C-alpha positions as CSV (number, residue, x, y, z in Angstrom):
1,M,-11.5,66.5,-29.6
2,G,-10.6,69.4,-27.4
3,Q,-8.3,72.1,-28.6
4,T,-4.9,72.6,-27.0
5,T,-3.4,76.1,-26.9
6,I,0.3,76.2,-27.7
7,S,2.3,79.3,-28.7
8,E,3.9,79.2,-32.1
9,R,7.3,79.6,-30.5
10,D,6.7,76.6,-28.2
11,A,5.3,74.6,-31.0
12,M,8.3,75.1,-33.2
13,A,10.6,74.2,-30.4
14,A,8.6,71.0,-29.6
15,I,8.7,70.0,-33.3
16,G,12.4,70.3,-33.3
17,R,12.6,67.8,-30.4
18,L,10.5,65.1,-31.9
19,G,13.3,63.3,-33.7
20,A,15.2,62.7,-30.4
21,L,12.2,61.1,-28.6
22,P,11.2,57.5,-28.5
23,A,8.3,56.6,-30.9
24,R,5.6,56.6,-28.2
25,D,6.7,59.9,-26.7
26,A,7.0,61.5,-30.1
27,Y,3.5,60.4,-30.9
28,H,1.9,61.9,-27.8
29,L,3.8,65.2,-28.3
30,G,3.0,65.3,-32.0
31,L,-0.7,64.6,-31.2
32,R,-0.8,67.6,-28.9
33,L,0.7,69.8,-31.6
34,W,-1.7,68.5,-34.2
35,Q,-4.6,69.2,-31.9
36,A,-3.3,72.7,-31.4
37,G,-3.6,73.3,-35.2
38,Y,0.0,73.0,-36.3
39,A,-0.4,70.2,-38.9
40,E,1.4,72.1,-41.7
41,R,4.4,72.8,-39.4
42,L,4.4,69.3,-38.1
43,L,4.2,67.5,-41.4
44,P,7.9,67.5,-42.4
45,A,8.9,66.2,-39.0
46,L,6.3,63.4,-39.2
47,R,7.6,62.4,-42.6
48,H,11.0,62.0,-41.0
49,L,9.6,60.1,-38.0
50,A,7.7,57.7,-40.2
51,Q,11.0,56.7,-41.8
52,Q,12.8,56.7,-38.4
53,H,10.1,54.4,-36.8
54,P,8.7,52.4,-39.7
55,A,6.9,49.9,-37.4
56,A,5.1,52.5,-35.3
57,A,1.5,52.4,-36.5
58,Q,0.4,55.4,-34.4
59,L,3.1,57.6,-35.9
60,H,1.9,56.7,-39.4
61,Q,-1.7,57.4,-38.3
62,L,-0.6,60.8,-37.0
63,H,1.2,61.4,-40.3
64,G,-2.0,60.7,-42.1
65,L,-4.0,63.1,-39.9
66,A,-1.6,65.9,-40.4
67,A,-1.4,65.3,-44.1
68,R,-5.2,65.3,-44.4
69,D,-5.4,68.7,-42.5
70,A,-2.7,70.0,-44.8
71,M,-4.9,69.0,-47.8
72,E,-2.3,66.4,-49.0
73,L,-4.9,63.6,-49.4
74,G,-2.7,61.3,-51.5
75,E,0.0,61.4,-48.8
76,A,-2.6,61.0,-46.1
77,T,-4.1,57.9,-47.8
78,A,-0.6,56.3,-48.1
79,A,0.2,57.0,-44.5
80,F,-3.1,55.5,-43.2
81,A,-2.4,52.5,-45.5
82,R,0.9,51.9,-43.8
83,A,-0.7,52.3,-40.3
84,A,-3.5,49.9,-41.3
85,A,-1.0,47.3,-42.5
86,L,0.8,47.5,-39.1
87,A,-2.4,47.5,-37.0
88,P,-5.1,45.7,-39.0
89,A,-7.4,45.3,-36.0
90,D,-7.4,49.1,-35.2
91,V,-10.9,50.3,-36.1
92,L,-10.1,54.0,-36.0
93,I,-7.1,53.5,-38.4
94,A,-9.2,51.5,-40.8
95,H,-11.9,54.2,-40.8
96,S,-9.4,57.0,-41.2
97,H,-7.8,55.1,-44.2
98,A,-11.2,54.6,-45.9
99,R,-12.2,58.2,-45.2
100,A,-9.0,59.7,-46.6
101,A,-9.3,57.6,-49.8
102,L,-12.9,58.7,-50.2
103,E,-12.0,62.4,-49.8
104,A,-9.1,62.0,-52.2
105,G,-11.5,60.6,-54.9
106,S,-9.9,57.2,-54.8
107,P,-11.7,53.8,-54.7
108,A,-12.8,53.5,-51.0
109,L,-15.6,50.9,-51.0
110,A,-13.5,47.9,-50.1
111,L,-11.7,49.9,-47.4
112,F,-15.1,51.0,-45.8
113,D,-16.3,47.4,-46.1
114,R,-13.2,46.3,-44.1
115,A,-13.7,49.0,-41.5
116,F,-17.4,48.2,-41.2
117,R,-16.8,44.4,-40.7
118,A,-14.4,45.4,-37.9
119,N,-17.1,47.5,-36.2
120,P,-20.6,46.9,-37.7
121,S,-22.3,49.0,-35.1
122,D,-20.5,52.2,-36.2
123,G,-23.1,54.3,-38.2
124,D,-20.4,56.8,-39.4
125,V,-18.5,54.0,-41.1
126,L,-21.7,52.7,-42.8
127,L,-22.4,56.3,-44.0
128,G,-18.9,56.4,-45.4
129,Y,-19.6,53.1,-47.1
130,V,-22.7,54.6,-48.7
131,A,-20.8,57.7,-49.8
132,A,-18.2,55.5,-51.5
133,Q,-20.9,53.3,-53.0
134,L,-22.5,56.4,-54.5
135,G,-19.3,57.3,-56.3
136,E,-18.4,53.7,-57.4
137,Q,-21.7,51.9,-57.9
138,G,-24.3,54.7,-58.3
139,A,-27.2,56.3,-56.4
140,Q,-29.5,53.3,-56.6
141,A,-27.0,51.0,-54.9
142,A,-26.4,53.6,-52.2
143,M,-30.2,54.0,-51.6
144,T,-30.6,50.3,-51.4
145,T,-27.9,50.0,-48.8
146,L,-29.4,52.8,-46.7
147,G,-32.9,51.3,-47.0
148,Q,-31.7,47.9,-45.8
149,A,-29.9,49.5,-42.9
150,I,-32.9,51.6,-41.9
151,N,-35.2,48.5,-42.2
152,G,-32.9,46.8,-39.6
153,N,-32.8,49.9,-37.4
154,P,-35.8,52.2,-38.2
155,L,-34.8,54.7,-35.5
156,W,-31.4,55.4,-37.0
157,T,-31.9,59.1,-37.6
158,D,-28.5,59.7,-39.2
159,G,-29.3,57.1,-41.8
160,L,-32.7,58.5,-42.4
161,A,-31.2,62.0,-42.8
162,A,-28.7,60.7,-45.3
163,L,-31.4,58.9,-47.3
164,A,-33.4,62.2,-47.3
165,R,-30.4,64.1,-48.7
166,L,-29.8,61.5,-51.4
167,R,-33.5,61.3,-52.4
168,A,-33.7,65.1,-52.7
169,Q,-30.7,65.2,-55.2
170,L,-32.5,62.5,-57.3
171,G,-35.7,64.6,-57.4
172,L,-37.6,62.3,-55.0
173,D,-39.6,63.3,-51.9
174,P,-37.0,63.5,-49.1
175,I,-39.7,63.6,-46.4
176,E,-41.4,60.3,-47.3
177,P,-39.2,57.8,-45.5
178,I,-39.0,59.9,-42.3
179,A,-42.7,60.4,-42.2
180,A,-43.1,56.6,-42.6
181,A,-40.8,56.0,-39.6
182,L,-42.6,58.6,-37.6
183,A,-46.0,56.9,-38.3
184,R,-44.5,53.7,-36.9
185,F,-42.9,55.4,-33.9
186,P,-44.9,58.5,-33.0
187,N,-43.4,58.8,-29.5
188,E,-39.8,59.2,-30.7
189,P,-38.9,62.9,-30.3
190,A,-35.8,62.4,-32.5
191,L,-38.0,61.5,-35.5
192,H,-40.2,64.6,-34.9
193,R,-37.1,66.7,-34.9
194,L,-35.8,65.1,-38.1
195,V,-39.0,65.4,-40.1
196,I,-39.4,69.1,-39.1
197,T,-35.8,70.0,-39.9
198,T,-35.9,68.1,-43.2
199,C,-39.0,70.0,-44.2
200,L,-37.2,73.2,-43.5
201,E,-34.1,72.1,-45.3
202,A,-36.4,71.3,-48.3
203,H,-37.6,74.9,-48.1
204,E,-41.2,73.8,-47.2
205,P,-42.0,75.5,-43.9
206,S,-45.8,75.1,-44.6
207,R,-45.2,71.3,-44.7
208,A,-43.2,71.5,-41.5
209,A,-46.0,73.4,-39.6
210,P,-48.3,70.5,-38.8
211,Y,-45.4,68.3,-37.6
212,A,-44.2,71.2,-35.4
213,Q,-47.7,71.7,-33.9
214,A,-48.0,68.0,-33.1
215,A,-44.6,67.9,-31.5
216,C,-45.4,71.0,-29.4
217,A,-48.6,69.3,-28.1
218,Q,-46.7,66.1,-27.3
219,F,-43.3,67.2,-25.9
220,T,-42.0,69.9,-23.5
221,D,-38.7,70.4,-25.2
222,P,-38.4,74.1,-25.9
223,W,-36.7,73.4,-29.2
224,F,-40.0,72.4,-30.7
225,T,-41.6,75.6,-29.5
226,F,-38.8,77.8,-30.8
227,T,-38.9,76.0,-34.2
228,A,-42.7,76.3,-34.4
229,A,-42.3,80.0,-33.8
230,H,-39.7,80.2,-36.6
231,I,-42.0,78.3,-38.9
232,A,-44.9,80.7,-38.2
233,S,-42.6,83.6,-38.9
234,E,-41.3,82.1,-42.2
235,T,-44.9,81.5,-43.4
236,G,-45.9,85.1,-42.6
237,D,-47.9,84.6,-39.4
238,S,-46.3,87.2,-37.2
239,P,-48.9,87.1,-34.3
240,Q,-48.6,83.3,-34.0
241,A,-44.8,83.6,-34.1
242,E,-44.9,86.1,-31.3
243,R,-47.1,83.9,-29.2
244,L,-44.9,80.9,-29.7
245,F,-41.6,82.8,-29.0
246,A,-43.2,84.1,-25.8
247,A,-44.3,80.5,-24.8
248,A,-40.8,79.2,-25.5
249,G,-39.3,81.7,-23.0
250,A,-36.1,83.7,-23.0
251,S,-33.0,81.8,-24.2
252,D,-29.4,83.0,-24.7
253,A,-28.6,80.0,-26.9
254,P,-27.2,81.4,-30.2
255,S,-29.5,79.1,-32.2
256,A,-32.6,80.5,-30.5
257,L,-31.4,84.1,-30.6
258,S,-30.8,83.8,-34.4
259,L,-34.4,82.6,-35.0
260,R,-35.8,85.4,-32.9
261,A,-33.6,88.0,-34.7
262,R,-34.6,86.6,-38.1
263,H,-38.2,87.1,-37.2
264,L,-37.7,90.6,-36.0
265,L,-35.8,91.6,-39.1
266,R,-38.5,90.0,-41.4
267,F,-41.2,92.1,-39.8
268,G,-39.3,95.4,-39.9
269,R,-38.1,95.5,-36.3
270,A,-34.3,95.9,-36.9
271,D,-33.8,98.1,-33.9
272,E,-35.2,95.3,-31.6
273,A,-33.0,92.7,-33.4
274,A,-29.9,94.8,-32.7
275,T,-30.9,95.2,-29.0
276,L,-31.5,91.5,-28.7
277,L,-28.2,90.4,-30.3
278,E,-25.6,93.0,-29.1
279,P,-25.3,91.6,-25.5
280,H,-24.5,88.1,-26.8
281,I,-22.3,88.8,-29.8
282,A,-19.0,88.4,-27.8
283,R,-19.7,84.7,-27.3
284,D,-21.0,84.0,-30.8
285,H,-18.2,81.5,-31.5
286,R,-20.1,79.7,-34.2
287,H,-20.9,83.0,-35.9
288,L,-24.7,82.4,-36.0
289,L,-25.5,86.0,-34.9
290,W,-23.1,88.3,-36.8
291,P,-25.0,88.0,-40.1
292,Y,-28.2,89.1,-38.5
293,L,-26.6,91.8,-36.5
294,S,-25.1,93.1,-39.7
295,L,-28.5,93.4,-41.3
296,A,-29.9,95.1,-38.2
297,W,-27.1,97.6,-37.9
298,R,-27.2,98.5,-41.6
299,S,-31.0,98.8,-41.6
300,I,-31.0,101.3,-38.7
301,G,-27.9,103.2,-40.1
302,D,-25.6,102.2,-37.2
303,P,-22.0,103.0,-38.2
304,R,-20.9,99.6,-36.8
305,G,-22.5,98.1,-40.0
306,H,-19.6,99.7,-41.9
307,W,-17.1,98.7,-39.3
308,L,-18.2,95.1,-39.8
309,E,-18.5,94.8,-43.6
310,G,-17.6,98.2,-45.2
311,T,-13.8,97.8,-45.3
312,P,-13.1,97.5,-49.1
313,E,-10.2,95.1,-48.7
314,L,-12.6,92.4,-47.2
315,V,-13.9,91.6,-50.7
316,G,-11.4,90.6,-53.4
317,V,-12.2,90.1,-57.1
318,Y,-9.4,88.3,-59.0
319,D,-9.5,87.5,-62.7
320,L,-7.6,84.2,-63.2
321,G,-8.9,83.3,-66.6
322,A,-5.6,82.4,-68.3
323,R,-4.5,80.3,-65.3
324,I,-7.8,78.5,-64.9
325,T,-8.4,77.7,-68.6
326,A,-4.8,76.3,-68.8
327,I,-5.8,73.4,-66.4
328,P,-6.4,70.5,-68.8
329,G,-9.8,68.9,-68.6
330,L,-11.1,70.8,-65.6
331,V,-14.6,71.6,-66.7
332,D,-15.2,68.2,-68.2
333,H,-13.9,66.6,-65.0
334,L,-16.3,68.7,-62.9
335,R,-19.2,67.8,-65.1
336,S,-18.5,64.1,-64.4
337,L,-18.9,64.7,-60.7
338,H,-22.4,66.2,-61.0
339,F,-24.4,63.0,-60.5
340,A,-27.6,64.7,-59.1
341,T,-30.7,65.7,-61.1
342,A,-32.1,68.1,-58.5
343,Q,-30.9,70.6,-55.9
344,P,-29.6,69.4,-52.5
345,L,-31.3,69.8,-49.2
346,D,-30.4,72.8,-46.9
347,Q,-28.4,74.6,-49.6
348,S,-28.9,77.9,-51.5
349,V,-29.1,76.3,-54.9
350,R,-32.3,76.7,-56.9
351,G,-32.6,75.2,-60.4
352,G,-29.3,73.4,-60.4
353,T,-27.1,70.7,-58.9
354,Q,-24.2,70.5,-56.4
355,T,-21.4,68.0,-56.1
356,D,-20.9,65.9,-53.0
357,G,-17.9,65.8,-50.6
358,N,-15.1,68.3,-50.2
359,L,-14.3,68.9,-53.8
360,L,-10.9,70.5,-53.4
361,L,-9.5,67.7,-51.2
362,R,-9.7,65.3,-54.2
363,D,-6.3,64.1,-55.5
364,D,-7.3,64.2,-59.2
365,P,-4.8,66.1,-61.3
366,P,-7.2,68.9,-62.5
367,I,-8.4,69.4,-58.9
368,R,-4.8,69.5,-57.5
369,A,-3.9,72.2,-60.1
370,L,-7.0,74.2,-59.3
371,R,-6.4,74.0,-55.6
372,A,-2.9,75.3,-56.0
373,V,-4.1,78.4,-58.0
374,L,-6.9,79.1,-55.6
375,L,-4.9,78.8,-52.4
376,E,-2.2,81.0,-53.8
377,T,-4.8,83.7,-54.6
378,V,-6.4,83.3,-51.1
379,A,-2.9,83.7,-49.5
380,S,-2.5,87.0,-51.4
381,H,-5.9,88.2,-50.4
382,I,-5.3,87.4,-46.7
383,A,-1.9,89.2,-46.9
384,S,-3.6,92.3,-48.2
385,L,-6.1,92.6,-45.3
386,P,-5.8,95.5,-42.9
387,A,-4.3,94.8,-39.4
388,A,-6.3,92.9,-36.8
389,V,-9.2,94.7,-35.2
390,P,-10.3,93.7,-31.7
391,D,-13.6,91.7,-31.6
392,H,-13.9,91.8,-35.4
393,P,-15.1,88.4,-36.8
394,T,-13.0,88.6,-40.0
395,L,-9.9,90.8,-39.2
396,L,-8.4,88.2,-36.9
397,P,-4.9,88.4,-35.2
398,R,-3.9,84.8,-36.3
399,R,-4.4,84.2,-40.0
400,Q,-2.7,80.9,-40.6
401,P,-2.9,78.1,-41.6
402,L,-5.1,78.4,-44.6
403,R,-7.4,75.3,-44.8
404,I,-10.4,74.5,-46.9
405,A,-13.4,73.8,-44.6
406,G,-15.7,72.8,-47.5
407,S,-15.7,73.0,-51.3
408,W,-18.1,72.1,-54.0
409,S,-19.2,72.8,-57.6
410,V,-22.6,74.2,-58.6
411,R,-24.1,73.9,-62.0
412,L,-27.1,76.2,-62.7
413,T,-29.2,76.2,-65.8
414,D,-32.1,78.3,-67.2
415,G,-33.6,80.4,-64.3
416,G,-31.1,79.1,-61.8
417,Y,-29.9,81.1,-58.9
418,H,-28.7,81.1,-55.2
419,T,-30.9,82.4,-52.4
420,D,-29.2,84.9,-50.1
421,H,-27.4,83.0,-47.4
422,I,-24.2,82.8,-45.2
423,H,-21.6,80.2,-44.4
424,G,-21.3,79.8,-40.7
425,R,-18.4,77.3,-40.8
426,G,-16.1,79.6,-42.8
427,W,-13.8,82.6,-42.4
428,F,-13.8,83.6,-46.1
429,S,-16.1,82.2,-48.8
430,S,-15.8,82.3,-52.6
431,A,-17.2,81.9,-56.1
432,L,-15.1,80.9,-59.0
433,Y,-16.8,81.1,-62.4
434,L,-15.9,78.3,-64.9
435,V,-18.8,78.5,-67.3
436,V,-20.9,81.7,-67.6
437,P,-24.0,82.3,-69.7
438,D,-24.0,84.9,-72.4
439,L,-26.2,87.3,-70.6
440,E,-26.0,90.1,-73.2
441,A,-26.8,87.9,-76.1
442,A,-29.8,86.5,-74.3
443,G,-31.1,90.0,-73.7
444,Q,-31.4,89.5,-70.0
445,D,-32.0,92.0,-67.4
446,T,-29.2,94.2,-66.0
447,H,-27.4,92.3,-63.2
448,A,-29.1,89.0,-64.2
449,G,-26.8,86.2,-62.9
450,W,-24.6,88.6,-60.9
451,L,-23.3,87.9,-57.4
452,S,-24.9,90.0,-54.7
453,L,-23.0,90.7,-51.5
454,G,-24.6,92.0,-48.3
455,E,-28.2,91.5,-49.4
456,S,-30.9,89.4,-47.8
457,R,-34.0,89.9,-50.0
458,D,-36.1,87.5,-48.0
459,L,-35.6,89.3,-44.7
460,V,-35.0,92.9,-45.5
461,P,-35.8,93.4,-49.2
462,A,-35.4,97.2,-49.0
463,L,-31.7,97.0,-47.9
464,A,-29.4,97.5,-50.9
465,P,-26.5,95.1,-51.4
466,V,-23.0,96.2,-50.3
467,R,-21.7,95.2,-53.8
468,L,-22.7,93.5,-57.0
469,V,-20.1,91.5,-59.0
470,E,-20.4,90.5,-62.6
471,P,-19.7,86.8,-63.4
472,R,-16.8,86.4,-65.8
473,L,-14.9,83.3,-67.0
474,G,-12.1,82.6,-64.5
475,R,-13.1,85.3,-62.0
476,L,-12.7,84.4,-58.3
477,V,-14.6,86.5,-55.7
478,L,-13.5,86.2,-52.0
479,F,-15.6,87.7,-49.2
480,P,-16.2,87.2,-45.5
481,S,-18.3,84.1,-44.7
482,T,-20.5,86.1,-42.3
483,M,-21.6,88.3,-45.3
484,W,-24.9,87.6,-46.9
485,H,-24.6,86.6,-50.5
486,G,-26.7,85.2,-53.3
487,T,-27.1,85.5,-57.1
488,R,-29.7,87.1,-59.3
489,P,-31.6,84.6,-61.6
490,F,-30.7,84.4,-65.2
491,A,-33.2,83.4,-67.8
492,A,-31.2,81.2,-70.2
493,G,-27.9,79.5,-70.4
494,E,-25.6,77.6,-68.0
495,R,-23.3,78.7,-65.2
496,M,-20.9,76.4,-63.4
497,T,-18.8,77.5,-60.4
498,V,-16.5,76.1,-57.8
499,A,-17.0,77.5,-54.3
500,F,-15.1,76.9,-51.1
501,D,-14.8,78.2,-47.5
502,I,-11.5,78.9,-45.9
503,A,-11.6,77.7,-42.2
504,R,-11.3,80.3,-39.5
505,P,-7.8,79.8,-37.9
506,L,-7.7,79.0,-34.2
507,Q,-7.1,82.2,-32.2
508,G,-5.0,80.9,-29.3
509,T,-1.7,82.2,-28.2
510,T,0.6,83.2,-31.1
């Protein structure tokens, strides 16, 4: 879906006209406004239009889309249900209805089954069915469904990737089914890509190395050469990494630049990393490069490192203990959502588990109450930020709406921690502490279990963190998503958090 740029003044004027338009015209104008990012402003008008045109399926569908963006998942599910009743053959509406119910934490298996029967070739619908099955029937049933689908279509890489993620969370080898598919179809580049990326997501670069070498010998796609160079760097073979980066050739793709910068930083060449990245940073729309440029600038003492991350107001520490502990049943409810027995793929968790789905979109009473407290605090934090700064990735001109791009709970136990990482999809990221270990009673090291901001111990271990934050019950920490963050291990006890990313608002005309 392309993004439409509409000024706020024009958007509000258009919303005011919706009620006077025929249903079809109101839908098309409303759709443009929704695509431009005005779901929250649009929602009251869509509620009225749904009453004004009760038989207009598309308006109910648009109502559901706007309510979902506004994080009103109960309302979204009800709107999609009305649209589905009016247009039972519409595959997109059926899928939207099922997806909203799943995100709300409501029973969705029957809805996905209906959507899949209407369009059995849609892999996204089948993956939604599996996600619903995981919640309603358990992991074994979900793995069985995925396995059967993959047997029928062994080149379905999205299904293989989903099976790998599920197996990892159950403590099983995530690579095994992909390697088996690759053995059957050795000439399929998509399977070579998948097995390499899954090894890397499982934090096993040494296991990825022979797959990358084989792919480089078989295919001319520069992705394989760049990735082989990255693997050599991650495993400490700098000369081999240099040879492979040279063989891959120059690329201004942000993904390739980030791998090259990561290598330079790892081997103490921060000045070269800065020189590499600076000409490309203006078009780093996915924010893949800013975190590496931050490390480079700070390593060489460039004052732009302070310009980027040194403003004190960027980080907020809010003690919400009384408000959080007043939410009935919150911790027990979160515990019930931790089905996994091992850490997920491609995440920073070590020695713990992480919930599936966008946690804070759920319509469960404890989650609704928690979301309200968190968004109120985020709004206060955003309001306290300094004025917009040209070209700054965090101090943006347009700072509304506030939407949750992703959210989850993490439960760490003895020895658990987070590796240093960043969140490329977010604007602000967070950590809310709901269960904390008694670090003093356990006689643990100073700063054990603390949150570290601005530190990447894997790439530049000599670079000190920007800030260390002590975990306390009910404490919420907010910080820019481009800022490196991780946690120090703690020897004994349990820590459970909720974390979320606030989406970066569209920066069109205001």
